[in-house]
C-alpha positions in Angstrom: 6.4 30.1 24.7 7.6 26.8 26.0 9.1 24.8 23.2 9.7 21.0 23.0 13.1 20.1 24.5 15.9 18.7 22.3 15.8 15.5 24.4 12.1 15.0 23.5 12.8 15.8 19.8 15.6 13.2 19.8 13.2 10.7 21.5 10.8 11.2 18.6 13.5 9.5 16.4 14.4 6.7 18.9 11.2 6.1 20.9 8.3 8.0 19.1 5.6 6.3 21.3 7.2 7.7 24.5 6.8 11.3 23.5 3.8 13.0 25.3 0.8 14.1 23.3 1.2 17.7 24.4 4.7 17.8 22.8 3.4 16.2 19.6 0.6 18.8 19.4 3.1 21.7 20.0 5.4 20.3 17.3 2.6 20.1 14.7 2.1 23.9 14.8 5.6 25.2 15.7 8.0 26.0 12.9 11.0 26.4 15.2 10.6 23.0 16.7 9.9 21.4 13.4 13.1 22.8 12.0 15.1 21.5 15.0 13.3 18.1 14.8 14.2 17.8 11.1 17.9 18.6 11.9 18.0 16.0 14.6 16.4 13.4 12.4 18.9 14.1 9.6 21.8 13.8 12.0 20.4 10.5 13.3 20.1 9.2 9.7 23.6 10.2 8.9 25.0 8.4 12.0 23.0 5.3 11.1 24.6 5.3 7.6 28.1 5.7 9.0 27.7 3.0 11.6 25.7 0.6 9.6 27.3 -2.0 7.3 26.1 -2.3 3.7 23.7 -5.1 2.9 25.1 -7.9 0.7 24.2 -7.7 -3.0 21.9 -10.6 -3.4 20.1 -9.4 -6.5 22.7 -8.9 -9.3 20.2 -7.3 -11.8 18.9 -4.8 -9.2 22.4 -3.8 -8.1 23.6 -3.3 -11.7 20.7 -1.0 -12.4 21.4 1.0 -9.3 25.1 1.3 -10.0 24.4 2.3 -13.6 22.1 5.1 -12.5 24.7 6.4 -9.9 27.3 6.5 -12.6 25.0 8.6 -14.8 24.5 11.2 -12.1 26.8 14.3 -12.2 29.5 14.7 -9.6 29.6 17.3 -6.8 30.6 20.1 -9.2 27.8 19.4 -11.6 24.0 19.6 -11.3 22.8 18.1 -8.0 21.4 14.6 -8.3 17.6 14.4 -8.3 16.1 12.2 -5.6 14.2 9.2 -6.9 10.5 10.1 -6.4 9.4 6.5 -6.5 11.3 5.3 -3.5 10.4 6.3 0.0 13.0 6.9 2.8 14.7 3.7 3.9 13.4 4.3 7.5 9.9 3.9 6.3 10.4 0.8 4.3 9.5 -1.4 7.2 6.7 0.8 8.5 4.0 -0.5 6.2 1.1 -0.1 4.0 -1.7 -2.7 1.2 -3.7 -5.1 -1.6 -4.0 -8.2 -4.2 -6.9 -8.9 -6.6 -7.8 -6.5 -3.9 -4.4 -5.0 -4.2 -4.5 -5.5 -8.0 -7.0 -3.3 -6.8 -4.3 -1.2 -5.1 -6.7 1.4 -4.3 -5.5 4.2 -2.2 -2.6 4.9 0.0 -1.3 7.5 2.2 1.5 10.0 2.7 4.1 8.8 5.0 5.1 12.3 6.1 2.0 12.6 8.3 2.2 15.2 11.0 3.4 14.1 14.5 -0.1 14.6 15.8 -1.4 11.7 13.7 -2.2 8.4 15.4 -2.0 5.2 13.3 -5.5 3.6 13.2 -4.9 1.0 10.4 -1.8 -1.0 9.6 -3.0 -4.5 8.4 -0.9 -7.5 9.3 -2.8 -10.2 7.5 -5.5 -10.8 4.9 -9.0 -12.2 5.4 -11.8 -13.1 2.9 -14.8 -10.8 2.6 -17.8 -12.2 0.6 -19.4 -9.5 -1.5 -22.3 -9.4 -4.0 -23.0 -7.1 -6.9 -25.5 -5.3 -4.8 -22.9 -4.8 -2.0 -20.5 -3.1 -4.5 -23.3 -1.0 -5.9 -24.2 0.2 -2.4 -20.6 1.1 -1.6 -20.3 3.0 -4.9 -23.5 4.9 -4.1 -22.3 5.9 -0.7 -18.7 6.9 -1.7 -19.5 8.1 -5.2 -16.4 6.1 -6.3 -16.9 3.4 -8.9 -14.8 0.4 -10.0 -13.8 2.1 -13.2 -12.3 5.0 -11.2 -10.3 2.6 -9.0 -8.9 0.6 -11.8 -8.2 3.5 -14.1 -5.2 5.8 -14.1 -5.0 8.0 -11.1 -4.4 11.7 -11.8 -1.5 13.2 -9.9 -3.9 15.1 -7.6 -7.5 15.9 -7.2 -10.5 16.1 -4.8 -14.2 15.3 -4.6 -17.0 16.1 -2.2 -18.5 13.4 0.0 -21.8 13.4 1.9 -19.7 13.6 5.2 -16.7 15.7 4.1 -14.1 16.0 1.4 -11.7 13.5 -0.1 -8.5 14.5 -1.8 -5.5 12.7 -3.1 -1.9 13.2 -4.3 0.5 10.8 -6.0 4.3 10.8 -6.4 3.9 10.6 -10.1 2.0 8.9 -12.9 2.1 5.1 -13.6 4.8 4.2 -16.0 5.7 1.1 -18.0 9.2 -0.1 -17.4 11.5 -2.5 -19.2 11.8 -5.3 -16.6 10.9 -6.6 -13.2 14.5 -5.7 -12.0 13.9 -2.1 -13.1 10.6 -2.0 -11.2 12.3 -3.3 -8.1 15.0 -0.6 -8.4 12.4 2.2 -8.7 10.1 1.0 -5.9 12.4 -0.8 -3.4 9.8 -3.7 -3.4 11.0 -7.3 -3.2 9.4 -9.1 -6.2 11.5 -12.0 -7.5 10.7 -13.2 -11.0 9.4 -16.8 -10.9 12.0 -19.3 -12.1 9.4 -21.8 -13.4 6.2 -20.7 -15.1 3.1 -23.0 -15.6 2.6 -24.5 -19.0 0.8 -22.1 -21.3 2.3 -18.9 -19.7 4.7 -16.8 -21.9 7.2 -14.2 -21.0 6.2 -10.9 -19.2 4.7 -8.5 -21.8 4.0 -5.6 -19.5 5.6 -4.3 -16.3 3.9 -1.3 -14.7 4.9 0.8 -11.7 2.4 3.0 -9.7 4.1 5.5 -7.3 2.9 6.0 -3.7 -0.6 7.5 -3.4 -1.8 9.6 -0.4 -5.5 10.0 0.2 -6.9 12.4 2.8 -10.5 12.4 4.1 -11.6 15.5 6.0 -14.7 14.8 7.9 -17.2 17.7 8.3 -18.6 18.5 11.8 -21.9 17.1 10.6 -20.3 13.6 10.5 -21.1 13.4 14.2 -19.4 12.9 17.6 -16.0 11.2 17.6 -15.5 11.5 13.8 -16.6 15.1 13.0 -13.7 17.4 12.5 -11.2 14.5 12.2 -8.8 14.0 9.3 -8.0 10.5 8.0 -4.8 10.1 5.9 -4.3 6.8 4.0 -1.0 5.9 2.3 -0.5 3.1 -0.2 2.0 2.0 -2.7 4.3 2.0 -4.6 2.9 -0.9 -6.6 4.4 -3.2 -9.2 2.1 -5.1 -11.7 3.6 -7.7 -14.0 1.5 -9.2 -16.8 2.5 -12.4 -18.6 1.3 -13.2 -22.1 0.8 -16.5 -24.0 3.6 -18.4 -25.7 4.3 -17.4 -29.3 1.8 -18.9 -31.7 -1.0 -19.4 -29.1 -4.0 -17.3 -28.1 -2.1 -14.1 -27.4 -4.3 -13.5 -24.2 -2.7 -12.5 -20.9 -2.4 -15.6 -18.8 -0.9 -14.5 -15.5 -0.6 -11.4 -13.4 1.7 -10.7 -10.4 1.2 -7.7 -8.1 3.3 -6.4 -5.2 2.4 -3.3 -3.1 3.2 -1.7 0.2 0.3 -2.4 2.5 -2.0 0.6 3.1 -1.6 2.5 6.3 -4.1 5.0 7.8 -3.6 7.7 10.4 -6.2 9.9 12.1 -6.0 13.2 13.9 -8.9 12.5 16.2 -11.1 9.5 15.6 -10.0 6.0 16.7 -10.1 2.9 14.6 -13.3 1.7 16.4 -15.0 5.1 16.0 -14.2 5.1 12.3 -15.5 1.6 11.9 -18.7 2.4 13.7 -19.2 5.5 11.5 -18.6 3.7 8.2 -20.8 0.7 9.1 -23.7 3.0 10.1 -23.9 4.7 6.7 -27.4 4.6 5.3 -27.7 2.2 2.3 -24.9 -0.2 3.4 -26.4 -3.7 3.2 -26.9 -5.4 6.6 -25.3 -8.6 5.3 -22.1 -6.7 4.3 -22.1 -4.9 7.6 -22.2 -8.2 9.5 -19.4 -9.7 7.4 -17.2 -6.7 8.1 -17.8 -7.0 11.8 -17.0 -10.7 11.8 -13.6 -9.9 10.3 -12.4 -8.9 13.8 -10.0 -6.1 14.6 -10.5 -3.4 11.9 -7.0 -1.9 12.4 -5.0 -5.1 11.5 -7.0 -6.9 8.8 -6.9 -6.3 5.0 -10.2 -7.6 3.6 -10.0 -9.5 0.3 -13.3 -9.1 -1.6 -14.6 -12.5 -2.8 -17.3 -12.1 -5.5 -20.5 -14.2 -5.2 -20.1 -17.5 -7.0 -16.4 -17.8 -6.4 -14.9 -20.4 -4.1 -12.4 -19.3 -1.4 -10.2 -21.0 1.1 -7.4 -20.0 3.4 -3.9 -21.3 2.8 -0.3 -20.3 3.6 2.4 -18.7 1.5 5.9 -18.3 3.1 4.4 -18.7 6.5 1.8 -16.0 6.0 -2.0 -16.4 5.9 -3.2 -16.3 2.3 -6.7 -16.2 0.7 -7.1 -18.4 -2.4 -10.0 -17.6 -4.7 -11.0 -19.9 -7.5 -13.7 -20.1 -10.3 -16.0 -23.0 -9.8 -15.1 -24.3 -13.2 -11.3 -24.0 -12.4 -11.0 -21.5 -15.3 -9.2 -18.9 -13.2 -7.6 -18.6 -9.8 -6.0 -16.0 -7.6 -4.2 -15.8 -4.2 -3.4 -12.8 -2.0 -1.2 -12.6 1.1 0.8 -10.1 3.1 4.5 -10.9 3.9 6.1 -10.2 7.3 7.9 -7.2 5.8 4.6 -5.5 5.0 4.3 -6.2 1.3 1.0 -7.4 -0.1 1.3 -9.8 -3.0 -1.3 -11.0 -5.5 -0.9 -13.8 -8.1 -3.8 -14.7 -10.4 -4.7 -15.6 -14.0 -6.3 -18.1 -16.3 -4.8 -21.0 -14.4 -5.9 -23.6 -11.9 -5.1 -23.2 -8.3 -2.2 -25.6 -8.3 -0.4 -23.5 -10.9 -1.2 -20.2 -9.2 0.1 -21.5 -5.8 3.2 -22.8 -7.5 4.0 -19.2 -8.8 3.0 -17.6 -5.5 5.4 -19.8 -3.5 8.2 -18.8 -5.8 7.3 -15.1 -5.2 6.7 -15.3 -1.4 
């Protein structure tokens, strides 16, 4: 048997796109080559740590939390330290994955340790508005058998369900948990989420900070799904996610007034089908409204755009946060507003609440 050479395995670390498909296919099924590849990657990571200079401590709260946790860990003679399950490898921090009211949404996201044979078919770089009606949402729920209540509820650590065209399964790195502060959430997730220095009038202190670990969703298409897609596997990765809720000032209504969300953008990889084939397959599903199909096609390149659903009756406009395109959604009566954008570092942010658009944009510009 001809194995992948050490030079090609090293190239997987330095120039992954330069490795031939035949070597990737062999590596996906060869334990010997996988072991050597893991050793090479570990050596490269160790060299990078030795040669790299430490980043300056710009967030005192975050650094204090990390130092405190290191001091609580036993030394070499004691029990081995447990790796933080919330934080992905540093090499993957810039790779991606996304979603605002749509990421408040934070739906599903995929396991970054995808096999070498996987090809990235979705890694959004910017957001775009997608008008949707109640009937559109009902149609999507009917096709996927996944409702809004399931998306916004707590995700079980793992599970699966049958689809008309295959099987969907998911795993998570852990259950959602409430933490004591935004700084603590940053330490657990590695996400950049600064606390706004100035809050709009009528907004109180944070009363709830939640962290959702990374979620990996796998869709295995049955052969009956048709040419191009049948037999393919789609892996979607999303998260971790931080969600911060602000209450009202003491003595007022007591209602939540503001929410801020940060999440790694979603990334999808496929073993066979291309992004265009997957788009064609999904848009051809019986029962999908023609108006929604047309709106999705008008978005443009399906592999780089993160759609932001805009419910019927809401006003939307495009703006800019930190140099990135943002979608601003407002209630016609100015009762509530929200804005969603994706930063250059691949983090999707959402800011919204019972505030007018000027107040929401003020908070968003402090975050982004």
